[in-house]
N, C-alpha and C positions, 0 to 999 in steps of 0.2 A: 275801181275794181271791185269784184264781188267780196262781200264779207263772209266768205264761206270757210269756217273752221272745220267743217266736216271732212274736207280732204286732208286736213292735218291730223285730226284725232280719230275720227271714226274709221278711216281706212286702215289704220295700223294697229288698232287695239292695244298697242304699247302706249297702248294708249289710254244902215245902221244909224239912222238918226235917233233911234230909241233904244239906248243901251243902259242897262243897270240902273243906278240910282237916279238918272235923269229921265228914265222912261215913264211913259204914262202908266204902264202896268205896275211899276215898282213904287208908285208914289201915293196911291189912294189909301185912305185909312180903312182898316178892317171894321166890319159891323157884324158882331156875333148875333146868333139867333135867327139867321136867315135860312131858307130851305137848302138842304144839302150841305150845311156847314160842317157837321161832325167835328166839333171843336174840343171834345174831351181830351184831357192830357194827363200825364203823370204829375203828381204833386211836385212842386218846385221846378218844373220844367222851364228852362230859359231859352231853349233853341226851338225856333219854329221854321220849318221848311216853307218854301214858296207856295206849295200847293195848299197848305193850311191857311195861309193868308187869304188866298182867293176863295177858298171854301167858306171861310168865316163871313165873306160878303155875299154868299150865295152864288158865286161865280159870275157876278154881274158884269165884270170887266170883259168877259168872253161871250156874253150874250149877243145874239144877232149875227154871229159868225158861223161859217160852215167849218166846224172843227174836225181835224184829224188828230188823233192822239197816238203818239208813239210811246208805248209804256209796257210795263210788265208788272208782276205782283208788288214790286217796291214802290209803285206809284200809289201809295197808301197814305191815308190821313191819320191824325192822332187817335181818333176813335176806332180805327180799324177798317174803315170803308175804303174801297178803291176809288180813285179820283173819277173814273168813268161812271161808276155807280152813283157817286155823289153828284156829278154833273147832270145825269139823267134825272135824279131826284129833285134837282133844282130847276128842272125844265130847260136846261141848256144841253140838249142831247147832241153828242157828236154825230157826224155823218159816217165816220169810219174810225177804226182803230188799226194800229200796225204793230205787229209783234216782232221783236228782235230774236237773237239766239235764245233758245229755251222756250220761246213763245210768249204770247200776250198774257196768258194765265199761268205760264211758268211750269208746264208739265213735262217738257222735253229735256233730255240729258245734253251734255256737251256735244256740240256739233250738230244739234238737231233743232227743230222748230215744230210748230203745230199745224202748218198749212193754212189755207183759206177756209173760213167758216163763218157762220152767223153766231155771235155770242149768245148762248142760251139765256143768260140773265137779262140782257138789255135789247137783244135783237139787232145790235149794231154789227154791220159787216166787218170782219177782221181779216186784214191782208197779211200774208206772210212776207215780212220785209227782210228776213234773214237770208243773206246771199244775194239780195237784189242789188243791181247797180243803181247809180243815181238816176240814169235815164229810165230804168224800169220802175223805180220808186216814184219818179215824177209822173210816169204814166198812171200809176195807182192813184196819186193825188188828183190827177185830171179826171180819171174815171169816176171818183167819188165827189168831184167838184169841190175839193177842199180849198179854202182860202186862207186858213190859219192852221199851222201844225203846232201842236203842244207836245213838248218832250218832257217826260217825268220818269226817269229811271235812276236808281241809286247806283253810283259808280263805287269802285273800291280803290281807286288811286293808282292803278298800274296800267302801263301802256298796252300790255297784251290782253287786258280785259276788254272784250269786244264792244261793250255798250257805247263807249265814247266814239267808236268808229261807226256804229249805227247812227249816232247823233250826227256825225260829220256827213255821212251819206244822206241822211235826212235833210240836212241844211243845204247841201248841193242840190238835192232834188227840189227843195222848196224854192231855191233861187231860179231853177229852170222852169218851174211851174208858176212862178210869180206869186207864191204864197208867203205870208208872214210866218215867222218862226218864234215861238215862245218857249223859253226854258224855265221850268219850275225848279228852282235850284234846291240842292240838298247838301249837307256837309260832306267833306271828304273824310271818311271814317278813319283814315290813318294819318290825318293831320295835313299841314300845309307845307312841309319840307320837301324840296325837290332834290333828287339824288339819282345817280346812275348814268349810263351811257345814252347818248342820243342815237336814234335810229339812223342808219345809213340808208338813203332812199333806194339804193340798189337792192335792199332787203325788204322793201315794202311788201306787206301781205295783209291778210285779214286780221292778224293779231298785231298790227302796227302799220298804219297807212302813211303817216307823216312824221317828220323828224322832231319828236319830242323825247325827253328823257324817260327812262323806264319808270321811275317813281316821280310823277309830275307834280304832286302836291297842290293840285288845283281842283276846284269844284267843276261840275259840268258847265255851269254858267260862265265861269272864268275861261274854261277851255273854248266855249262857243265864241267868246269875244276874240280870243287868239286865232281860232280857226277862221273866223270871218275875215280878219285882216290879213293873216299870213298865208293861208292856203286856198281859200275859196277863189281868189282871183285867178289862180293858175288852173282851176277846174271849172271855169265857165263864168265866174263873176260873183261878187259879194251879194249877200242878202240886203235888200233895201230896208227891210224892217226886221230887226232882231231885238227881242225883249228878254231880259232876264229878271224874273221875279225872285228877289233876293231872300236868302236865309236870314232870319232875325236872330241875333244873339250868339252867332258862332264866331270864334276867333281861330286863327290859323294853328295855334298850338294845342287845340282841343281835339282829343281823340273821341271816338264814338261813345265810349263808356262815360264820358263827361257831359254828354248832351242830354241825358234823360230820355232820349228817343228809344223806341222799341225796334230791335233789329228784325228786319224782314230779309230772309236769305235771298240775295239777288240772283242766285243760280243754285242748282241742287247741291253743288259741292262747295258752297260758301256758307256753311251753317251758322257761323258765329263771327263776332267782330275780331276775335283772335285769329281766325282763319285769314281774314283780310290783312291783318298785320303781318303775318308770315308770308303771304302770297307773293309779294314782289320778288322774294328770293327763292322760295321753294317751288314756285311754278316753273322755274328753269328745269326742274327734274322731268317735266313733260318732254324735254328734248333729249333725255337720257334713256337708257334701258332700265333704270331703277323705277320702281313704283313711286308716284307722287301721292299715294294714299287714297286714290279713288277706289271706291268699293270698301272703305273702312268708315268708321264713325268720325274720324278726324282727318279728312282729306287736307293735304298740304301742310299738315302738322306731323303726320307719320310718313316716313320715307324708308325705302329699303328694297330688298330683293332676296330670292332664295340663296342661301349660303352665306349671307352677311351675318357676322357675329358681333360680340361685345367690343371688339377692337376699334370699330368705327366710333362708337360712343366715347370710349376712353380717350381716343386721339382728339376728338372734338372738345371734350371737357377740359383737356390740358391747355387749350388755347384761350380760355377765359374771355370768351366773346361777351360783349356787353349786353346785359338785359335778358340773358337766356341761359338755361341749363338743358342738358340732353338726358333722356331716359332710354336705356336699352329696351327694345320692344320686339315682339314677334306677332305677326298678324297674317290673316288669310283673306285677301281681297275677294269680295263677292262679284266684282266686275272690273273691267279695265285690265291693266297689266297683271299677269300672274294670277288670273282668276282661279280660285280654289287651290292655290299652292301656298305652302307655308313660307313666309318671308321673315327675315331678320332685319333689324334696322334700328332707327332712333325715332323717338317722339320729341318734338320741340316743345319746351315749356317756357313761355315768355314770363319772366319774373319782374321786369321793369319795362313797360311798354314805351316810356319816353326815352329810355337809353337804348333800347333794342334797335339794331341796324339790320333790316331784313335782307338787303341785297348783299352786304358783306357776309352775313350769316349763310346765305345761299351759296355764295362763292366758296366759303370755307367748307361747307358740306360737300361740294363737288370736288374741290382740290383734295380734301382728306379722304373721300371715298376712293378716288383714283389711286392715292398713295397706299392706303391700307388694304384695299381689295382690287388690285390692278387687273386680275383675271375676271372679275365680275362686273366692274364698272365699264361703261362705254356710252357712246352717243348713238342715238337713233340713226339708222342708215340714211334717212332722208335729210339729215342735218337740220331738223326742225329747230334745234337749239339756235341756229343762226337767225331764224325769223323771230324767235322769242327775244333773244338778246339784242337784235337789231343790226348785227354784223357778224363776221366770222371771228372777231377778236377773242372772245371768250374761249371758243373751242381751240383755236390755234395756240393761245397762250397756255391753257391747261395742258395741252398735248406736248408743249415744249418744256413743261416743268416749272412754269412760273408760280410764284407763291401768291397768297391772298393779298398782301399789301401791294405787290407789283400790279396785280390785275385791277384792284380797286383804284389805285393811283392812276391807271391808264385813262380814266375818263374824267379826271378832275377838271380839265378845261371844258369838256362837254357840259358838266354840271354848272360851272361858273357862268358860262355863256347863256345857258338856258335860264338861269335865275335872273340874269340881267334883262333878258329879252321879255320874260313873262311879266316883269314888274308893272308895266303899264296896263296890263289886263286884269290885275288882281282887284278884287272887290273887298275882300275881308282882310283885316290886319291883326 
């Protein structure tokens, strides 16, 4: 189905023989100093994404192929060059690029893209893949005569962040077009722990296509392995050739701040690693009438609405949620919900990233907002919260007066089953 978030956000203004370590791509030794390598890095850096491994070899493992690159500004190397620019410099010029939500060069806001155009820097034709079905995307691959699709986009670890579903659609399209699929893997910036409810397929949408938990704790490469085995067979068939170029030096308990990598905002409202840490819980506010902080300098860390006062912050602080404190704040969004209106609310300050529980915190924020400001808090009329959460469970339980522990406990079986199921697809320990 189309990955079109525009209908959710823009309209309302409330708004496999070759796998991982056994693959040919994952096993060759890097050779520094070759054209297009761009291997400069921060002192002491111990984590190297898959793209940097191939760039250090001058992209030789991809030479001779008709490459299509599905990427955005996060497809960047240690020295700051985009992978497409590096490929061109190395003489391995892709025949096409494909842009997800926000676009290939990343200039569009939520629910938007950049359209079709020729990239001014490289001359490569760029296809707008956002909102495209697998059949439509396969048609783009065939038009460009792509035989290998390269995916390099940094994810933020949440089911409703659309890039993993862009990858999924790109994989289905590659299977339909008979193309190989290569994932240049990157760390999960919020770590490798899985938590939260599993999507009910009845609530499948562009912000959650398949039944995985809300905070999946997997890298794009690991998800690609899971997708290929678990979901592609029901959507037309598995990829014959899926390669994951692994991240070097990353372990599951490492957050982004521990990687020495430079943060590149994967979308306009994901400015910092702290935003990504909060996002699995606070993005749920997109399904409410409260502002999720779009139009402020701290989206997803500032939340509120006109009329909200200090009582929300005080009630939250009394709960002693792990790894977080709350600050009373007032703000005027420049776009999104309540544009140019003064809002009151809270700012989330993460004091211990390892102890912080984003989804529990998000649920506590919602439950407490409804209790303290019952006349102000509410759900969006389109029940977008059900698509974000993956079922109507959160909405109905909150409306019935359930507490935080009861709601969080309701998905314990979901989390346990997903953790068991994903084990065989994990690459990093």
